[in-house]
C-alpha positions as CSV (number, residue, x, y, z in Angstrom):
1,M,141.0,168.4,47.3
2,I,139.8,170.2,50.5
3,L,138.0,173.4,48.5
4,P,134.8,171.0,47.3
5,A,134.6,169.3,50.9
6,F,135.6,170.9,54.2
7,T,132.7,173.6,54.1
8,L,130.3,170.4,54.3
9,Y,132.3,169.0,57.1
10,A,133.6,171.3,58.9
11,N,130.5,171.7,61.7
12,Q,131.7,168.1,62.9
13,L,135.1,170.4,64.8
14,N,135.1,172.9,67.5
15,N,134.9,176.2,67.8
16,V,133.4,176.5,64.3
17,T,132.0,179.8,62.4
18,P,131.3,181.2,59.1
19,T,134.3,183.3,59.7
20,L,136.8,180.3,61.2
21,I,136.2,178.7,58.2
22,G,137.3,181.0,55.8
23,V,140.7,181.4,57.8
24,A,140.8,178.1,57.4
25,L,140.9,177.5,54.1
26,G,142.5,181.3,53.6
27,I,144.8,180.6,56.2
28,Y,146.7,178.4,53.6
29,G,147.6,181.8,51.1
30,L,148.9,184.2,53.4
31,T,151.7,181.9,54.5
32,Q,152.4,181.4,51.1
33,A,152.6,185.1,50.2
34,L,154.6,185.8,53.0
35,F,157.4,182.8,52.1
36,Q,157.5,182.5,48.6
37,I,160.1,185.1,48.6
38,P,162.2,183.8,50.9
39,F,162.1,180.5,49.5
40,G,163.0,182.2,45.6
41,F,166.2,184.0,47.8
42,A,167.1,180.4,50.1
43,S,167.2,178.4,46.6
44,D,169.6,180.6,44.5
45,R,172.2,179.9,48.0
46,F,171.5,176.4,48.2
47,G,170.2,175.3,45.1
48,R,166.0,174.4,44.3
49,K,165.9,171.3,44.3
50,P,166.6,170.8,48.2
51,L,163.9,173.8,49.2
52,I,161.7,172.0,47.4
53,V,162.1,169.0,49.9
54,C,162.0,171.5,52.8
55,G,158.8,173.4,52.0
56,L,157.0,169.6,50.8
57,L,158.1,168.0,54.0
58,L,156.8,170.9,55.9
59,F,153.9,170.2,54.0
60,I,153.6,166.6,55.4
61,V,153.7,168.1,58.6
62,G,151.1,170.6,58.5
63,S,149.0,167.9,56.8
64,L,150.0,165.6,59.5
65,I,149.0,168.5,61.8
66,A,145.1,169.3,60.6
67,A,144.5,165.4,60.5
68,G,145.4,164.9,64.0
69,S,143.1,168.1,65.5
70,D,139.7,167.9,66.5
71,S,139.4,171.7,66.7
72,I,138.9,174.4,64.3
73,Y,142.0,176.2,65.5
74,G,144.2,173.0,64.4
75,V,143.3,172.2,61.5
76,I,143.7,176.2,60.8
77,L,147.7,175.9,62.3
78,G,147.9,172.8,60.1
79,R,147.3,174.2,56.9
80,S,149.0,177.4,58.0
81,L,152.1,175.6,57.9
82,Q,150.6,173.5,54.4
83,G,151.2,177.2,53.1
84,A,154.4,177.5,54.4
85,S,155.7,175.5,52.3
86,A,155.9,177.8,50.0
87,I,157.8,176.7,46.8
88,G,155.6,178.1,44.1
89,C,158.0,180.5,43.1
90,V,161.3,177.9,43.6
91,I,159.7,175.8,41.4
92,M,158.7,178.3,38.5
93,A,162.9,178.9,38.8
94,L,164.0,175.4,38.0
95,V,161.7,175.5,35.3
96,A,163.3,178.5,33.9
97,D,166.6,176.7,35.3
98,L,165.6,173.5,32.5
99,T,164.5,174.9,29.9
100,R,165.5,178.0,26.9
101,D,164.2,181.1,26.4
102,E,162.6,179.8,23.5
103,V,160.1,176.9,24.7
104,R,160.1,178.9,28.2
105,V,156.5,180.1,27.8
106,R,155.1,177.1,26.2
107,A,156.6,175.1,29.9
108,M,155.3,177.7,32.0
109,A,152.4,176.7,29.8
110,V,152.4,173.3,31.0
111,I,152.3,174.0,34.4
112,G,149.8,176.2,34.2
113,I,147.6,174.1,31.7
114,T,148.6,170.7,34.7
115,I,147.3,173.0,37.8
116,G,143.8,173.5,35.7
117,F,143.8,169.5,35.6
118,S,144.3,168.8,38.8
119,F,141.7,171.2,40.3
120,A,139.3,169.1,38.0
121,L,140.4,166.0,39.3
122,A,140.5,167.2,43.0
123,F,136.7,169.1,43.0
124,V,136.0,165.3,42.2
125,L,137.4,163.4,44.3
126,G,137.3,165.1,47.2
127,P,134.0,165.1,47.8
128,I,134.4,161.2,47.0
129,L,137.1,160.6,49.3
130,S,135.5,162.9,52.6
131,D,132.9,160.4,52.0
132,I,135.2,157.4,52.6
133,A,137.9,159.0,55.0
134,G,136.4,162.2,56.5
135,I,138.8,165.7,56.0
136,K,141.1,164.1,58.3
137,G,142.3,160.8,55.4
138,I,142.1,163.7,52.5
139,F,145.2,165.7,54.5
140,L,146.5,162.5,55.2
141,I,146.4,161.6,51.7
142,T,148.0,165.2,51.1
143,A,151.0,164.1,53.3
144,L,151.8,161.3,51.0
145,L,151.2,162.7,47.8
146,S,153.8,165.0,49.3
147,L,156.0,162.2,49.7
148,F,155.3,160.9,46.2
149,A,156.3,164.3,45.4
150,I,159.6,164.5,47.0
151,L,160.7,160.9,45.2
152,T,159.4,162.1,41.6
153,L,161.3,165.5,42.8
154,V,164.7,163.0,43.8
155,F,164.8,160.9,40.8
156,F,163.6,162.1,37.6
157,V,163.6,165.5,37.6
158,P,167.2,166.5,36.3
159,T,169.2,169.0,38.4
160,P,170.6,172.6,37.2
161,A,174.0,172.9,36.4
162,S,173.2,176.5,38.1
163,P,171.0,179.3,38.0
164,S,170.2,180.4,34.5
165,L,171.8,184.2,35.6
166,G,171.6,185.2,31.9
167,E,167.2,184.6,31.9
168,G,166.6,186.0,35.1
169,S,165.6,183.3,36.6
170,I,166.7,184.3,40.8
171,P,164.3,186.9,42.9
172,I,167.1,189.9,43.7
173,L,165.9,192.5,46.2
174,A,167.0,194.9,43.2
175,N,164.8,194.2,41.0
176,I,161.5,194.4,43.0
177,P,160.9,197.9,42.2
178,K,161.3,197.3,38.5
179,V,158.7,194.3,38.4
180,L,155.8,197.2,40.9
181,L,157.0,199.7,38.0
182,N,156.0,197.4,35.4
183,A,151.6,198.6,34.2
184,E,151.7,194.9,32.5
185,L,152.6,193.4,35.8
186,R,150.0,194.9,37.8
187,R,148.0,194.1,36.0
188,F,148.6,190.4,36.1
189,N,149.3,189.9,40.0
190,F,146.3,191.8,40.8
191,G,144.4,189.3,38.7
192,V,145.5,186.1,39.9
193,L,145.1,187.9,43.4
194,V,140.9,188.1,42.4
195,L,141.7,184.7,40.3
196,H,141.9,183.2,43.0
197,A,140.1,185.3,46.1
198,C,137.0,184.5,43.9
199,L,138.0,180.5,43.6
200,V,138.0,180.7,47.4
201,A,135.1,183.2,48.1
202,L,132.4,180.6,45.6
203,F,133.6,177.2,47.0
204,L,132.9,178.8,50.5
205,K,129.2,178.6,48.7
206,I,129.0,176.5,46.2
207,P,129.2,173.3,48.4
208,S,125.8,173.1,49.8
209,A,124.2,174.9,46.7
210,I,125.1,171.5,45.2
211,K,123.7,170.1,48.4
212,G,120.6,172.7,47.9
213,I,119.6,171.4,44.7
214,G,119.2,167.3,45.5
215,Y,123.1,166.0,45.8
216,P,123.9,163.9,49.1
217,D,127.5,165.1,50.3
218,N,128.8,161.6,49.0
219,E,127.4,162.8,45.5
220,T,128.4,165.9,45.0
221,W,131.2,164.4,42.5
222,Q,128.2,163.3,39.8
223,F,127.8,167.0,39.4
224,Y,131.6,168.2,39.4
225,L,132.8,165.8,37.0
226,P,131.0,166.3,34.0
227,V,131.0,170.6,34.2
228,F,134.8,170.1,34.9
229,M,135.5,167.5,32.0
230,C,133.3,170.2,30.0
231,S,135.5,172.8,31.5
232,L,138.6,171.3,30.2
233,V,137.7,170.2,26.8
234,T,136.5,173.9,26.3
235,T,139.9,175.0,27.8
236,V,141.6,173.7,25.0
237,P,140.6,176.2,21.7
238,C,140.8,179.2,24.5
239,L,144.5,178.6,25.1
240,W,145.0,177.7,21.6
241,I,143.7,180.5,19.9
242,I,145.8,183.3,23.1
243,E,148.4,181.0,22.1
244,K,149.2,180.6,18.5
245,K,147.2,183.9,17.3
246,G,148.8,186.7,19.6
247,W,145.4,187.7,20.4
248,V,147.0,187.7,24.3
249,K,145.1,191.0,25.6
250,Y,141.3,190.4,24.1
251,G,141.7,186.6,25.1
252,I,142.7,187.5,28.7
253,V,139.8,190.5,28.9
254,A,137.6,188.1,26.9
255,L,138.1,185.4,29.5
256,V,137.7,187.9,32.5
257,L,134.3,189.6,30.8
258,A,133.4,185.1,30.5
259,L,134.3,185.3,34.7
260,V,131.5,188.2,35.7
261,I,128.6,186.7,33.8
262,S,130.0,183.6,35.4
263,E,129.6,185.0,39.1
264,M,126.0,186.7,37.7
265,G,125.0,183.3,36.2
266,I,125.9,181.3,39.4
267,W,123.7,184.3,41.6
268,Y,120.8,183.6,39.4
269,F,120.6,179.9,39.4
270,F,122.4,179.2,42.7
271,K,119.1,176.8,43.2
272,A,118.6,175.4,39.8
273,G,121.4,172.8,38.8
274,F,121.7,173.3,35.1
275,G,122.1,176.8,35.1
276,L,124.2,176.0,38.1
277,G,126.4,173.8,36.3
278,L,126.2,176.0,33.1
279,S,128.1,179.1,34.9
280,L,130.5,176.7,36.9
281,W,130.8,175.2,33.0
282,L,132.5,178.7,32.1
283,F,133.9,179.7,35.4
284,F,136.2,177.1,34.7
285,T,136.8,177.3,31.4
286,A,137.6,181.2,31.8
287,F,139.8,179.9,35.3
288,N,142.0,177.3,33.8
289,S,142.8,179.5,30.8
290,L,143.6,182.2,32.7
291,E,145.8,179.4,35.2
292,A,147.5,178.6,32.5
293,T,148.1,181.9,30.6
294,L,149.1,184.7,33.1
295,P,152.0,182.3,34.6
296,S,153.7,182.4,31.1
297,W,153.0,186.4,30.5
298,V,154.5,187.1,33.5
299,S,157.6,185.4,32.2
300,K,157.9,186.7,29.0
301,F,156.6,190.4,30.4
302,A,159.2,190.6,33.3
303,P,162.1,193.0,32.4
304,P,165.6,191.6,31.7
305,R,167.0,189.4,34.2
306,C,163.9,189.8,36.8
307,K,161.2,186.9,35.7
308,G,162.5,185.5,39.2
309,T,161.6,188.6,41.1
310,A,158.5,188.9,38.8
311,L,157.1,185.0,39.4
312,G,157.8,185.1,43.1
313,M,155.6,188.0,43.3
314,Y,152.9,186.6,40.9
315,S,153.0,183.9,43.5
316,S,152.6,186.0,46.4
317,A,149.7,187.6,44.8
318,Q,148.4,184.1,43.8
319,F,148.1,182.8,47.8
320,L,147.7,186.4,48.8
321,G,143.7,186.0,47.3
322,L,143.3,182.9,48.4
323,F,144.0,184.0,51.7
324,L,141.3,187.0,51.4
325,G,138.9,184.6,49.4
326,G,138.6,183.1,52.7
327,L,139.0,185.9,54.9
328,V,137.0,188.3,54.1
329,G,134.5,185.4,51.8
330,G,134.0,183.9,55.8
331,C,132.6,187.5,57.4
332,L,130.7,188.6,54.5
333,D,129.3,184.7,53.7
334,G,128.7,185.0,58.4
335,Y,126.3,188.6,57.9
336,Y,125.3,189.0,54.8
337,G,125.1,185.1,53.1
338,M,125.5,184.0,49.3
339,V,124.6,187.1,48.2
340,G,127.4,189.4,50.2
341,V,129.7,186.4,48.8
342,L,128.9,187.2,45.3
343,L,128.3,190.4,45.4
344,F,132.6,190.8,46.6
345,C,133.1,187.7,43.8
346,I,131.3,190.6,41.2
347,M,132.8,193.9,41.3
348,L,136.1,192.3,42.7
349,T,136.2,190.5,38.8
350,V,134.7,193.6,37.6
351,V,137.5,195.8,38.9
352,W,139.7,193.9,37.0
353,L,137.9,193.8,34.1
354,V,137.8,197.5,33.6
355,W,141.5,198.0,34.6
356,L,142.8,195.8,31.8
357,L,140.3,198.1,29.5
358,Q,142.1,200.8,30.4
């Protein structure tokens, strides 16, 4: 909910520059990347659910700090604490503990689809809620959502008897070289870094583009809603083809090619409403499909007893992408504007595409 609204409202904060706006958006990804594997190790010793609760409590503290700050530096501090709640790896390890091997890929895919749906919902709700309650209000809402997540975890999520060691669900330091040397996992890790770097970098400029084609700040949801609903509809057949037909490599290559085309379209149609909407539809169809597909295939391609390590490193790469997208995108926006940001996204995605084709 922060992403589509923050750049439009950040100028109300003190000490704002384009670079610091990018840092505020991206710092969350850096601290997520730094703490994913430590959280995974700690969950091995103290249990999955206690670590998830600790992470969500840390997220609440960060949300409250960001909500109470009038300076961009306070928001950066709050966002960094939000990111330090690096529970993605722990959640995926918990799923591995609670599922059988034959259904685990589907379980991971369901999580990916849920994340894609949450993106769609957040991009619609973010502009509406920021108009009603401001950015501070959105930060408070995220704190309440985290509290709700804690209650859901405690009362509705089963507690595994013990981690499934045989499935390799726990990060182990000795497994890191095996994961790093796996060519397929390197492609997936680089890919998810590119995917999220482009997401953050693009949305340093997309909100202003939508405003520029005639949508006031409080009405940008009217543009986002049909785009995301259409992207969710087209995501389903993409996932069905990849999962049921087994066309993993070809499907991922096609989706990354769609990302390149969509980014070029955003550049070309930056000031044209229908073309921009069509380009964003293509972008989020590819984004949602890849978001749902990649983690399940990381779990499948991971070497024996290395699933937790592989998922931890995948999560770290994912959030490192958020940081790089915010930092590099913010710097390029400050110096070169829209052209610099879009060239950065296109070049990154083309490199990923070329690597996949090798």
